[in-house]
C-alpha positions as CSV (number, residue, x, y, z in Angstrom):
1,M,-32.5,22.9,7.7
2,D,-30.4,25.6,9.2
3,A,-28.2,27.8,7.0
4,L,-24.7,26.6,6.3
5,P,-22.1,28.2,8.6
6,D,-19.7,30.8,7.0
7,E,-16.8,28.9,8.6
8,L,-16.4,25.4,9.9
9,R,-13.7,23.3,11.5
10,L,-14.4,19.7,12.7
11,E,-11.9,17.7,14.6
12,G,-11.9,14.0,14.9
13,D,-9.4,11.4,16.2
14,R,-7.8,10.9,12.8
15,V,-8.7,14.0,10.7
16,I,-9.5,17.6,10.7
17,L,-12.1,19.0,8.3
18,R,-11.8,22.7,7.5
19,D,-12.6,25.3,5.0
20,W,-10.8,25.3,1.7
21,R,-8.2,28.1,1.5
22,D,-6.5,29.6,-1.6
23,E,-3.2,28.2,-0.4
24,D,-4.7,24.7,-0.7
25,A,-5.1,25.0,-4.5
26,P,-2.0,22.8,-5.1
27,A,-3.7,19.9,-3.4
28,L,-5.8,19.5,-6.6
29,A,-2.7,18.8,-8.8
30,P,-2.4,15.1,-7.9
31,V,-6.1,14.3,-8.8
32,C,-6.5,16.5,-11.8
33,G,-6.8,14.1,-14.7
34,E,-7.9,11.1,-12.6
35,W,-10.9,9.8,-14.4
36,D,-12.9,8.7,-11.4
37,V,-12.3,12.0,-9.6
38,C,-12.8,14.4,-12.5
39,S,-15.7,12.6,-14.2
40,F,-17.8,12.7,-11.1
41,T,-16.8,15.9,-9.4
42,S,-16.0,19.5,-10.4
43,V,-12.2,19.0,-10.0
44,P,-10.6,20.2,-13.3
45,W,-9.1,17.7,-15.7
46,S,-5.8,19.6,-16.0
47,Y,-4.1,21.5,-13.3
48,S,-3.3,25.1,-13.4
49,E,-3.1,27.4,-10.4
50,A,-5.9,29.6,-11.9
51,E,-8.2,26.5,-12.4
52,A,-7.5,25.3,-8.9
53,L,-8.1,28.7,-7.3
54,A,-11.4,28.9,-9.3
55,W,-12.4,25.5,-7.9
56,V,-11.7,26.6,-4.4
57,E,-13.8,29.8,-5.0
58,R,-16.7,27.7,-6.4
59,Q,-16.8,25.7,-3.2
60,R,-17.2,29.0,-1.3
61,E,-20.0,30.1,-3.7
62,K,-21.8,26.8,-3.3
63,R,-21.7,27.1,0.4
64,A,-23.0,30.6,0.3
65,A,-25.8,29.5,-1.9
66,G,-26.6,26.7,0.6
67,T,-26.3,23.9,-1.9
68,V,-23.0,22.2,-1.0
69,L,-20.7,22.1,2.0
70,A,-17.2,21.1,0.9
71,L,-14.4,20.8,3.4
72,A,-10.7,20.1,3.0
73,I,-9.5,16.9,4.7
74,Q,-6.3,17.1,6.6
75,G,-4.5,14.6,8.8
76,R,-4.0,15.3,12.5
77,D,-0.3,15.6,11.9
78,D,-0.3,17.5,8.6
79,E,-1.5,21.1,7.7
80,R,-1.9,20.2,4.0
81,A,-5.2,19.5,2.4
82,L,-5.2,15.8,1.4
83,G,-8.7,15.6,-0.1
84,N,-12.2,16.8,0.0
85,V,-15.4,15.6,1.6
86,N,-18.8,17.3,0.9
87,L,-22.5,17.2,1.5
88,A,-24.4,18.1,-1.6
89,R,-28.0,18.4,-2.7
90,L,-28.7,20.6,0.3
91,D,-31.9,22.4,-0.2
92,E,-34.0,24.5,2.2
93,G,-36.2,22.2,4.1
94,A,-34.7,19.0,2.8
95,R,-33.8,16.3,5.3
96,E,-31.4,14.4,3.0
97,A,-28.1,15.0,1.2
98,A,-25.5,13.2,-0.9
99,I,-22.0,12.7,0.3
100,G,-18.9,12.8,-1.9
101,Y,-15.2,12.6,-1.3
102,W,-11.8,12.2,-2.8
103,L,-8.2,11.9,-1.6
104,V,-4.8,12.6,-3.1
105,P,-3.1,9.3,-4.0
106,E,-0.5,9.5,-1.2
107,A,-3.3,9.7,1.5
108,R,-5.3,6.7,0.2
109,G,-5.6,3.5,2.1
110,R,-5.1,5.0,5.6
111,G,-8.7,5.3,6.6
112,L,-8.8,9.1,6.3
113,V,-11.8,9.3,4.0
114,T,-13.8,7.0,6.3
115,A,-13.0,9.1,9.3
116,A,-13.8,12.3,7.3
117,A,-17.1,11.1,5.9
118,S,-18.2,9.8,9.3
119,L,-17.3,13.1,11.0
120,L,-19.2,15.1,8.4
121,I,-22.2,12.7,8.4
122,D,-22.4,13.1,12.2
123,W,-22.2,16.9,12.0
124,G,-24.8,17.0,9.2
125,S,-27.2,14.9,11.2
126,A,-26.8,16.9,14.3
127,N,-26.6,20.4,12.9
128,L,-28.6,20.3,9.6
129,E,-31.1,17.7,10.9
130,L,-30.3,15.4,8.0
131,E,-32.2,12.1,8.2
132,R,-30.8,10.4,5.1
133,I,-27.4,10.7,3.5
134,E,-26.8,8.9,0.2
135,F,-23.6,7.6,-1.3
136,A,-23.8,7.1,-5.1
137,I,-20.8,5.0,-6.1
138,L,-19.7,3.4,-9.3
139,P,-20.4,-0.4,-8.9
140,E,-16.7,-1.2,-9.7
141,N,-15.4,1.2,-7.1
142,L,-15.0,-1.3,-4.3
143,A,-12.8,1.0,-2.2
144,S,-15.5,3.6,-2.0
145,Q,-18.1,1.0,-1.2
146,H,-15.9,-0.2,1.6
147,V,-15.9,3.3,3.0
148,A,-19.7,3.3,3.0
149,E,-19.8,-0.1,4.6
150,R,-17.3,0.9,7.4
151,I,-19.4,3.9,8.2
152,G,-22.5,1.7,8.6
153,A,-24.3,2.6,5.4
154,T,-26.9,0.2,4.0
155,P,-26.7,-0.9,0.4
156,E,-29.9,-0.2,-1.5
157,G,-28.9,-1.7,-4.9
158,V,-28.0,-0.2,-8.2
159,R,-29.8,2.8,-9.6
160,E,-29.5,2.3,-13.4
161,R,-28.5,5.2,-15.6
162,S,-28.8,7.7,-12.8
163,H,-25.7,9.8,-13.0
164,E,-24.5,11.8,-16.0
165,A,-20.8,12.2,-16.6
166,E,-18.6,12.3,-19.6
167,G,-21.6,12.5,-21.9
168,R,-23.3,9.3,-20.8
169,L,-25.5,7.9,-18.0
170,W,-23.9,5.7,-15.4
171,D,-25.3,3.0,-13.1
172,M,-24.5,3.8,-9.5
173,A,-24.5,1.6,-6.4
174,I,-26.6,3.4,-3.8
175,W,-25.8,3.2,-0.1
176,T,-27.5,5.2,2.6
177,V,-27.1,6.3,6.2
178,S,-30.3,7.0,8.0
179,R,-30.5,8.7,11.4
């Protein structure tokens, strides 16, 4: 696998994916405290500018370490960060990764996360030579499973007690995209 780029901007028909900037920190405010976002991501439970800036900095550090590529999602007609999409579990020589995403409530239901995830999967396949990208989704999160389905991911079943969050192990529905 090639090293992650220091800077990245991807443009699709519906979304632009770009590096997180310090001025994007307020985008975390609407999702801080949302159980399904904070339990399964590193988004802080409560919003403060300091916590949000620290989160943005951690995304840069993970990229520099080569383990996670996190990008802000913005609409074609809006400069604001509306969410996050990331490839994780990136290791030297690995040909697979996990994808994750979240959107602020006002941006949900418009197909933006589907467009963002599809764009990042295509980029990861072409530029990182990823052969398999995995979605790990709570079985009751039908909206996220619909994203995987619209992208063309294949359901592989439920992986029991496979994800630790909130002090317990959770079952996850596994979907994969193979190239």
